[in-house]
C-alpha positions as YAML, in Angstrom:
chain: A
units: angstrom
residues:
- id: 1
  name: MET
  ca: [7.99, 9.11, 20.42]
- id: 2
  name: PRO
  ca: [8.01, 8.57, 16.14]
- id: 3
  name: GLY
  ca: [7.89, 11.48, 13.85]
- id: 4
  name: GLN
  ca: [5.79, 11.29, 11.23]
- id: 5
  name: ASP
  ca: [7.63, 10.79, 8.57]
- id: 6
  name: ASP
  ca: [9.32, 7.42, 10.99]
- id: 7
  name: GLN
  ca: [5.84, 6.14, 10.02]
- id: 8
  name: LEU
  ca: [5.16, 2.87, 6.87]
- id: 9
  name: THR
  ca: [2.90, 4.17, 4.88]
- id: 10
  name: LEU
  ca: [0.83, 2.26, 1.40]
- id: 11
  name: ALA
  ca: [4.57, 4.82, -0.25]
- id: 12
  name: LYS
  ca: [7.72, 4.25, 1.60]
- id: 13
  name: LEU
  ca: [5.42, -0.04, 1.09]
- id: 14
  name: ARG
  ca: [6.08, 0.70, -2.58]
- id: 15
  name: LEU
  ca: [9.30, 2.27, -3.18]
- id: 16
  name: ARG
  ca: [10.68, 0.06, -1.19]
- id: 17
  name: ALA
  ca: [9.52, -2.64, -3.40]
- id: 18
  name: GLY
  ca: [10.89, -0.67, -6.16]
- id: 19
  name: LEU
  ca: [7.35, -0.03, -8.10]
- id: 20
  name: THR
  ca: [5.11, 3.24, -9.46]
- id: 21
  name: GLN
  ca: [2.51, 3.81, -8.75]
- id: 22
  name: ARG
  ca: [1.63, 2.71, -12.25]
- id: 23
  name: LYS
  ca: [3.54, -1.02, -11.97]
- id: 24
  name: MET
  ca: [1.74, -1.47, -8.74]
- id: 25
  name: ALA
  ca: [-1.73, -0.42, -10.28]
- id: 26
  name: ASP
  ca: [-0.73, -2.90, -13.20]
- id: 27
  name: GLU
  ca: [-0.06, -5.62, -10.63]
- id: 28
  name: LEU
  ca: [-3.24, -5.74, -8.96]
- id: 29
  name: GLY
  ca: [-4.91, -4.85, -12.27]
- id: 30
  name: ILE
  ca: [-6.42, -1.44, -10.33]
- id: 31
  name: THR
  ca: [-6.02, 1.88, -11.94]
- id: 32
  name: ILE
  ca: [-3.40, 4.46, -10.76]
- id: 33
  name: LYS
  ca: [-5.80, 6.50, -9.59]
- id: 34
  name: THR
  ca: [-6.74, 3.98, -6.75]
- id: 35
  name: VAL
  ca: [-3.33, 3.69, -6.06]
- id: 36
  name: SER
  ca: [-3.13, 6.96, -5.29]
- id: 37
  name: ALA
  ca: [-6.49, 7.46, -3.59]
- id: 38
  name: TRP
  ca: [-5.13, 4.72, -1.10]
- id: 39
  name: GLU
  ca: [-1.71, 5.99, -0.51]
- id: 40
  name: ARG
  ca: [-3.87, 9.82, -0.06]
- id: 41
  name: ARG
  ca: [-5.82, 8.03, 2.54]
- id: 42
  name: VAL
  ca: [-8.52, 9.73, 0.06]
- id: 43
  name: VAL
  ca: [-10.30, 5.95, 0.23]
- id: 44
  name: GLU
  ca: [-9.22, 2.98, 2.59]
- id: 45
  name: PRO
  ca: [-8.42, 0.22, 0.36]
- id: 46
  name: ARG
  ca: [-11.13, -2.71, 0.61]
- id: 47
  name: LEU
  ca: [-9.64, -6.51, 0.03]
- id: 48
  name: THR
  ca: [-10.89, -9.38, -0.14]
- id: 49
  name: ILE
  ca: [-8.72, -11.48, 1.47]
- id: 50
  name: PRO
  ca: [-6.65, -13.03, -1.59]
- id: 51
  name: GLU
  ca: [-6.55, -9.31, -2.87]
- id: 52
  name: VAL
  ca: [-5.22, -8.66, 0.35]
- id: 53
  name: GLN
  ca: [-2.65, -12.20, -0.16]
- id: 54
  name: ARG
  ca: [-1.69, -10.41, -3.41]
- id: 55
  name: LEU
  ca: [-1.54, -6.48, -2.34]
- id: 56
  name: MET
  ca: [1.90, -8.00, 0.04]
- id: 57
  name: ASP
  ca: [3.26, -10.31, -2.58]
- id: 58
  name: VAL
  ca: [3.08, -7.51, -4.87]
- id: 59
  name: LEU
  ca: [4.84, -4.58, -2.28]
- id: 60
  name: ASN
  ca: [7.19, -7.57, -0.83]
- id: 61
  name: CYS
  ca: [5.97, -6.79, 2.80]
- id: 62
  name: THR
  ca: [4.29, -8.40, 5.78]
- id: 63
  name: PHE
  ca: [1.10, -8.61, 7.05]
- id: 64
  name: GLU
  ca: [1.94, -6.14, 9.79]
- id: 65
  name: GLU
  ca: [3.39, -4.17, 7.38]
- id: 66
  name: LEU
  ca: [0.44, -3.39, 5.53]
- id: 67
  name: LEU
  ca: [-1.68, -3.26, 8.48]
- id: 68
  name: GLU
  ca: [0.85, -0.14, 9.73]
- id: 69
  name: ALA
  ca: [1.03, 0.83, 7.02]
- id: 70
  name: THR
  ca: [-2.88, 1.53, 6.37]
- id: 71
  name: GLN
  ca: [-4.22, 2.15, 9.51]
- id: 72
  name: ASP
  ca: [-5.72, 5.12, 11.24]
- id: 73
  name: ARG
  ca: [-2.56, 7.94, 12.44]
...
């Protein structure tokens, strides 16, 4: 069974894409506070399908990776 460190997270996807929280926020047209809240799981991203596609493009990830990174643990 994979350990907690093996779990894919939004922060890991962001870092893998070489983005800072500021750059990710700028690319998505949201605030750094929103990115931080998503990464800390304070709030869940509530996105339209085009916004999900944009997030996948920015993070250079698949839908499956994004789903894994945002699912409840």
